[in-house]
MARPA-875815 format. One record per residue (C-alpha): y, x, z; residue in one letter. Coordinates in steps of 0.1 Angstrom, whole numbers, plus 2048, in hexadecimal, padded with zeros to 3 digits. Layout:
BEGIN
YXZa...
# end
This chain:
BEGIN
09B68A914m09E698936k0C0685946t0CD697963f0E068397Ay0EE69C998n11269499Av1206BB99Ey10B6C6982a1186B096Ci13C6AB971c1386D4971a12C6D394Ff1416BA940a15F6D4950a1576EE937i16A6D5923g1886E6937g17A703933g1856FD90Dl1AB6F9916f1A771E92Eg19A73190Df1B37278FBd1D0732910i1C4753915s1B87568EFs1DF75A8E8m1EC76D90Cs1CE78A906g1D778D8E1v1FE7908E5l1FF7B78F1g1E37C48D6t1F47D28B4n1D87C489Fa1E77A78A5y2087AC8A5k2037BD87Fn1EB7A9872y20078F87Af22579E874n22D79F894h23C78089Fp2517788BAa26C75B8C4g2687408B2t24B74489Er2347548BBq23B7368CDg23671E8B0a2147338ACi20B72A8D3t21B7088CFa1FF6FC8B3s1E66F58CDm1F76DD8E1p2066CF8C4a1E06CA8BBg1D96BC8E3s1F36A48DFl1E36928BEv1BD6988D5g1CD68A8EFa1DB6658E3l1BC6638D0s19F6688EBs1A26468F9s19D6348DDf17964D8D4i1716478FCa1756248FCd1636208DFk1486388DEl145644904s154660918r137673910r1356738EDt1636798EEa159696901i13C6A38E8q15569A8C7i1726B38D2g1566CC8DBs1496C98B2i1746C98AAi1776E68C4w15C6FB8ABi16E6F4892i18D70189Fg17E7218A7a16C72D883i193723870f1A373C88Fq18D75588Ea190758864a1B275486Bs1C2769848n1E875C853g1FF74B86Cv1FA72D85Ag1D472E85Cl1D5739883l1F071A888c1D3700877f1B770C88Bg1C77098AEr1D56EA8A1v1B06DD89Dv1A66EF8BBg1C26DD8CEg1B66B88C4i1986C68D5a1A56D08F9i1BA6AC8EFg19C69A8F2i1896A990Bc1A76AF925s1AD68B923a18867F921i17469593Fv18B69095Ep18366C958v16067294Dy15E684970q16C66A981s15564E97Ae13A66397Di1456709A1a1466609C6p16665B9D6k1596729EFe15B68A9D3i16F6839BBr18D69A9BDg1766B69C5r15F6B29A1v17A6A798Av18D6C6999s1746D7988l1856D5964q19F6ED975q18A703981w177706960a19D70994Bi19F727969t18273695Ew18772F93Ag1A974393Ci19375B94Fl17376293Ai186761919q1A0779922y18E796929f17978C90Di1977938FFq1A17B3910y17E7C5907g1817BA8E4s1A67C98E8s1957EA8E7f1887E98C4v1947FF8ABd1A381C8C5g1B68008DBg1D27E98D9p1EB8068D5k1D78128B6a1F280B89Cp1D67FE884n1C77F089Bq1AA7DA887g1A97B6884a18B7B5895a19F7B48B8a1A77918B7f18E77C89Dr16B78B8BAi17F7748D8p18875B8BCw16A7558B3g1597538D2v16D73A8E2q14F7218C7a1367248E4v1427148FCp1446F38E2g1236FC8D9v1146FC8FDi1296DB906l11E6C78EAf0FB6CF8EEa0FB6CC911g1096AF918l0EF699904f0DA6A692Af0F268C93Bf0F566B941p11465392Fr12E64794Es12262395Fp14161995Fr14961E939w126609936l1295F394Ea14B5E6935s1355E9916k1235CC92Cd1045E892Ar0FB5DE94Ew0D75E9953e0E160B949e0FF60795Fa0ED5FE97Di0D0616976l0EE636974v0F862C992l0DA62C9A1a0D1651994h0F465D99El0FA6499BFh0D863E9CCg0BC65A9C9g0AF6419AAg0AE6209BFd0BF6049AFt0BE5F19D1n0D360D9E5h0EF5FF9F9p1096159E8k0F860F9C7v0F95EA9C9l1235E99DBa1306089B9e11C5EE9A7y12D5CD9B1k14F5DF9B1e14F5E8991i1435C6987e1625B6998d17A5CD98Da1715C2967l16D59D96Fr18F59C97Bf19D5B495Ee18A59E944r19957F953e1BB58C94Fe1B258D927a1CB5A7922e1C65C590At1CA5E9916s1E75ED904f1F85CB911a1E65D6936a1F95FA931l21F5EB934v2185D294Ek2315E196Dp2155E4982r1FE5FD96Di21E60895Bl22B61B978r20C62B982r20C63995Av22A64895Ei223658981l20166996Ag21967094Dm232680969s215696979i20A6A7959q22C6AB950m2326BC973w2156CD96Es2296DE94Dq24A6E395Al23A6F7974c23A717961g21471A966m20A71B941n22A73493Bi21674A952m1F7748941m20774C91By220768922y21477B942i20F79992Ev23C794923y24778E947i22E7A8955m23A7BC93Bk25E7B8943g2577BF965a2507E5959g2297E2961i21480194Ea1F77EB947d2047CB941e1E37C0936l1CF7C6950l1E47BE96Bt1E879D95Ba1C479995Es1C879C981i1E0777980q1C276B971y1A977498Bi1BD7609A9i1BF743992n19973F991v1927499B4a1AF7339C3l1A17139B0t1877109C4l19870C9E5p1A66EE9D7a1856E09CCi1716E49ECl1936D09FFw1A76BE9E7l1906A19F3d1986A4A15r1BB6B6A12f1CA6979FDg1D76959DCr1FC6909EBr2016B19FFp1F26C39E6a20C6B89CAl22C6B99E5l21F6DB9F4i2196E69D3g2376E39C3s24C6F19DFf23A7129DEl23C7149B6m26270C9BAm2637289D6s2527479C6w2667419A3l28673E9B3f2817639C5i27376D9A3s295761990g2A97729A7a2987929A6l294795980q2BB789989g2C67A19A0a2B67C2994y2B27BF970g2BF7CA955n2C07C292Dp2A37D2918n2AD7F290Ep2937F68F6d2A17E88D9t2817EB8C2e2707D48D9d26E7AF8CDn25B7A38EAd26D7A190Di2967A990Ds29C7AD936w28C7C9947v2877D996Di28D7F596Fp279811974k28881F999e2837FB9A3h25F7FF9A9t25F7E49C5s2727CF9B6v2597CD999s2387C99B1k24B7AA9C1a2507999A2i22D7A0997v2267999BEa23B7729B6c22876E993s20376F9AAy21175A9C9l2207429AFf1FB73D9A1v1E973E9BEa2027229CCs1F470D9AAf1CF7149A9a1D07019CCt1E76E59CBt1F46D69AAw1D66E8993g1BA6D499Ep1CD6B69ABt1E16B1985s1BF6A6976w1B069998Ft1CE68099Ay1D6670978p1AC66A972s1A9653996e1CB63D991i1BF625972f1AE604976p18D60695As1985F393Dk1B960C93Dv1A8629946r1A363B927a1C3630919k1D8639937a1C765C942v1CE669916s1F365A91Al1F6672939a1E469092Ct1FC68D909a21C692923s2086B192Dn2036BD906w2266B08FBt2356C9917w21F6E5912n2286E38F0c24B6E18F4i24A70390Cl2367158FCa24E7148DAf26A7158EFa262730907v25F7518F7p2827518EAp28B73A90Dl28075D91Bl292777902w2B5763902s2B475992Bi29D76D939s29E77195Cw2AA74995Ck28D73B951m28073F973y29F72D981m29870F96Ci270710971f27A710996g2916EF993t2756DE986f25F6E499Fn2806D99BAg2826B69A3l25A6B49A1a2566B79C8l2706989C9i25D6859B1h23B6829C0m24D67F9E4f25465E9D7l23D6549C3t21D65D9C9a20464E9E1p1EA65F9F2e1C56549DCt1A966B9EBk1916559FAg18F6359E5k17A62E9C9t1896269A7l1896049AAe1A15FF9C7e1B86169B8m1C95F19B1d1C95EC9D9d1E06119DFv1F860B9C2f1FE5E39C4d2035E19ECr2255E69EBg228608A03i23C6249FDp22D6419EFa23B656A0Cw22963DA23k20563BA11t1E864AA2Er1C164EA26p1AF631A30a18F623A30g17C610A0Cs1755F7A02r1546029F5l14B612A19d1485EAA2Ck13A5DCA08l11D5F3A10t11A5EDA2Ck11D5C8A2Dd0FE5CDA15i0EE5E0A29e0F15C7A48t0E85ABA2Dg10A598A29e10D5A0A0Cl0EE5A09F0k0F85AB9CEv0DE5A59B2d0DF5C299Ba0C55B3985k0D659A974r0F75A896Ca118596978g101586994s1105849B3v1025769D3t1145729F7q109564A12h0E75579FCh1025439E6e10554C9C5t1205519ADv121558989e13E56C97Dp14956695Ck144588949l
# end
């Protein structure tokens, strides 16, 4: 079977696992405004709708926590394939739903798949990519999420016109069964396609499959040449890091709670927490309600513009993250999102009124029709908020946690960080519908405050990591320099590569674990 080694192709294809998350987000937001959904599921609102929405992130929490055991034992690639199979099963259950119970069950099953893929896809990408483009290719996870949101939303939007359209009193169930069934397609593509891509070289090395590891590294970074200086340098770095971890003779669980690693675990979990508390996924789940409250006539079509912005403006972040850096993206993004939320909340508080339509169970606060300019400003703030997230926190929140941990604990630590994402996602998905109903515009002030807190937290604790290999993250975090004083610096890998090119350092990759320097052989205990 032919294996493809182009880094961009590998990481882009694996990112379909992130696209599953996007499919799920709009699989719910796209049906909220249709009579087919409302009639079939007995007009869910408030906590009932919150429970339906939250069932997916609840399953994702389980999937994220279990992902590391699968990925460490069976490989990163196989874990993603298992997730894709589970996703297909979940899509079938959702499409066949005969009530809220089976719908929630299908969303839980699909959520387990999303939890596995969202935790392991960035790990797989970061272990495949060279340091120069790691931020770019791991950011493809976020771009795939935005594409999943957009594609599924328009599938939903097209399906909403069956049986007379979304406002037809007796619209049939096909309006939601078709898009929920179509969700299985990317799962099938992901499962089959991954057979044509390699396993992670770092996972292979951790299993002492050194010959396979060096061959994969050679094909990824050296044009197939196992003696390429960059390949040998990376091989030596991986070997030295694994030797150090094994000499410490700690289990991965024990290593997680060591102070030097625990600090990073908390940081990774915090970044994923703030990526939820910033309010972005609430904008994605319930944008139809927000547009409706702003007095927009065709809220489904207007909301779709937000999804297009999300896709388009994630691309600049992908192109510039490795040049611009992770830290500025986190700080600037928090400030901008805070600003747009405060402005939007203030406009709604100043010009809005309680909803005069007592039969409308979706929203409790509306902008009167005479304030059309205010409605447009609120919509503009929503678009600017999404643009700010897409160019900063969106890609960085997946890239940063996937690169800061040592090999031994990487899968487990990233699964904990991702579990933090899904815990808060679940809480917010359940809480926001009643929150939006009961306090309306004040909700924007709450999420704006969260962004202010995230800005302070990231300024104090998140050092810059761009340009460093995964094996150099111990130097970044353990040298005692405050986060706000860290600056991008040269990489040890570049010096190793140069030493190998000049003959000062000789690495014999034909014998696993055999390193020769200045013609003196050192036999590490692996």
